C-alpha positions as CSV (number, residue, x, y, z in Angstrom):
1,M,-23.2,8.2,11.3
2,G,-23.5,4.9,9.5
3,D,-21.3,2.2,8.2
4,R,-19.6,4.4,5.6
5,T,-17.0,7.0,6.3
6,T,-14.3,9.2,4.8
7,V,-10.7,7.9,4.7
8,T,-7.4,9.4,3.8
9,L,-4.4,7.5,2.5
10,T,-1.0,9.2,2.5
11,V,1.8,7.9,0.3
12,L,5.0,9.1,-1.2
13,K,4.6,11.2,-4.4
14,E,6.6,8.5,-6.2
15,H,3.9,5.9,-5.4
16,K,0.8,8.0,-6.0
17,D,-0.1,6.7,-9.5
18,Q,0.6,3.1,-8.6
19,V,-1.6,3.3,-5.5
20,I,-4.4,5.1,-7.3
21,E,-4.4,2.3,-9.9
22,I,-4.4,-0.4,-7.2
23,L,-7.4,1.1,-5.4
24,R,-9.3,2.1,-8.5
25,R,-11.1,-1.2,-8.8
26,E,-12.4,-1.2,-5.2
27,E,-12.8,2.5,-4.5
28,G,-12.7,4.4,-7.8
29,L,-10.7,7.5,-8.0
30,P,-10.0,9.6,-4.9
31,S,-12.4,12.5,-4.4
32,E,-9.5,14.7,-3.5
33,T,-5.7,14.6,-4.0
34,E,-3.4,16.9,-2.1
35,E,0.4,17.1,-2.5
36,D,2.7,18.7,0.0
37,E,6.2,20.1,-0.2
38,D,7.6,17.2,1.7
39,G,6.9,14.8,-1.1
40,L,3.8,13.3,0.4
41,V,0.4,12.9,-1.3
42,V,-2.9,12.6,0.6
43,L,-5.7,10.7,-1.3
44,T,-9.2,11.1,0.1
45,Y,-11.9,8.5,-0.5
46,E,-15.5,9.1,0.6
47,E,-18.2,6.6,1.5
48,V,-15.8,3.8,2.3
49,N,-17.5,0.8,4.0
50,Y,-16.5,0.6,7.7
51,G,-13.4,2.7,7.0
52,E,-11.7,-0.3,5.4
53,I,-10.1,-0.7,2.0
54,D,-9.4,-4.3,1.4
55,D,-6.9,-3.6,-1.5
56,L,-4.5,-2.0,1.0
57,V,-3.1,-5.6,1.3
58,I,-2.0,-5.2,-2.3
59,V,-0.3,-1.9,-1.5
60,R,1.4,-3.5,1.4
61,S,2.6,-6.5,-0.7
62,R,4.1,-4.0,-3.2
63,H,6.2,-2.6,-0.3
64,I,4.6,0.9,-0.5
65,P,4.7,2.8,2.8
66,F,1.4,4.5,3.8
67,S,-0.6,6.2,6.5
68,F,-4.3,5.3,6.4
69,E,-6.8,7.2,8.6
70,W,-10.6,6.7,8.9
71,A,-13.3,8.8,10.5
72,A,-15.8,7.3,13.0
73,G,-18.9,5.5,11.8
74,G,-22.0,4.0,13.4
75,D,-20.2,1.0,15.0
76,F,-16.6,2.0,15.0
77,T,-14.3,4.8,16.2
78,R,-11.9,6.8,14.1
79,G,-8.4,5.4,13.8
80,E,-5.2,5.2,11.8
81,R,-2.8,2.6,10.5
82,H,0.8,3.2,9.4
83,L,3.1,1.0,7.3
84,R,6.8,1.8,7.3
85,F,9.9,0.0,6.3
86,L,13.1,-0.3,8.2
87,E,16.6,-0.1,6.7
88,D,16.9,-3.9,6.4
89,G,13.6,-4.0,4.4
90,T,11.4,-5.4,7.2
91,S,8.1,-3.8,7.7
92,M,6.5,-2.2,10.7
93,L,2.7,-1.9,10.7
94,T,1.2,0.1,13.6
95,E,-2.5,0.9,14.3
96,F,-4.0,3.3,16.7
97,G,-7.7,3.2,17.7
98,M,-8.9,6.6,18.8
99,Q,-11.0,5.7,21.8
100,W,-9.8,8.9,23.4
101,P,-9.8,9.8,26.2
102,A,-10.9,6.9,28.4
103,D,-8.7,4.2,27.1
104,V,-5.6,6.3,26.9
105,I,-6.0,7.9,30.3
106,F,-6.6,4.4,31.8
107,H,-3.5,3.1,30.1
108,C,-1.4,6.1,31.3
109,I,-2.6,5.7,34.9
110,K,-1.9,2.0,34.9
111,E,1.7,2.5,33.5
112,I,2.7,5.3,35.8
113,E,1.2,3.8,39.0
114,N,4.4,2.3,40.3
115,A,6.9,4.0,38.0
116,D,10.1,5.6,39.4
117,D,9.9,8.3,36.7
118,P,6.3,8.9,35.7
119,K,7.2,11.7,33.3
120,A,9.6,9.4,31.4
121,V,6.8,6.8,31.2
122,L,4.3,9.3,29.8
123,K,6.9,10.5,27.2
124,R,7.5,6.9,26.1
125,I,3.7,6.3,25.8
126,L,3.4,9.5,23.8
127,D,6.3,8.6,21.5
128,E,4.8,5.1,20.9
129,N,1.5,6.6,19.9
130,Q,2.8,9.0,17.2
131,E,2.7,8.5,13.5
132,P,6.0,6.9,12.4
133,S,8.5,9.1,10.5
134,W,8.5,9.2,6.7
135,D,12.3,9.5,6.7
136,N,14.1,7.2,4.2
137,Q,10.9,5.5,3.3
138,L,11.6,5.5,-0.5
139,E,15.0,3.9,0.0
140,N,13.7,1.5,2.7
141,S,10.7,0.4,0.5
142,K,13.2,-0.3,-2.4
143,M,15.2,-2.4,0.0
144,A,12.0,-4.3,1.0
145,Q,11.3,-5.0,-2.7
146,A,14.9,-6.3,-3.2
147,V,14.6,-8.5,-0.2
148,A,11.3,-9.9,-1.4
149,L,12.8,-10.6,-4.9
150,I,15.9,-12.4,-3.4
151,S,13.8,-14.5,-1.1
152,Q,11.4,-15.8,-3.9
């Protein structure tokens, strides 16, 4: 492993061409593009420095929801970052480092130590560490764009 790795970026089919154009300057064209029946497109980029694409900040500023995943490298673990938009147009950015299993197990033990319902606590932790839903993301991202225009 080194400081370069493979990353995948998942976006809505409606945003595919716009995202490819935004990232073309920094990363070139994706090495692979895969569309699914749910209206999502997975773009794969190889040899990405430290699993980071700086131009994702532009994707975010254009109110485009995404899921970004990177493989482990020499000095970093694999992980994922998800940008979703809520009904009111506000954004929610979540990131999960994959330092499994030690960090997660430690966190679970600490959380359930004095819990009245350990099973409920574990379910909450599991729910908090899942990829956010893609439901209504096209509509919610349009709302975010409208809110941004109004507040300019």
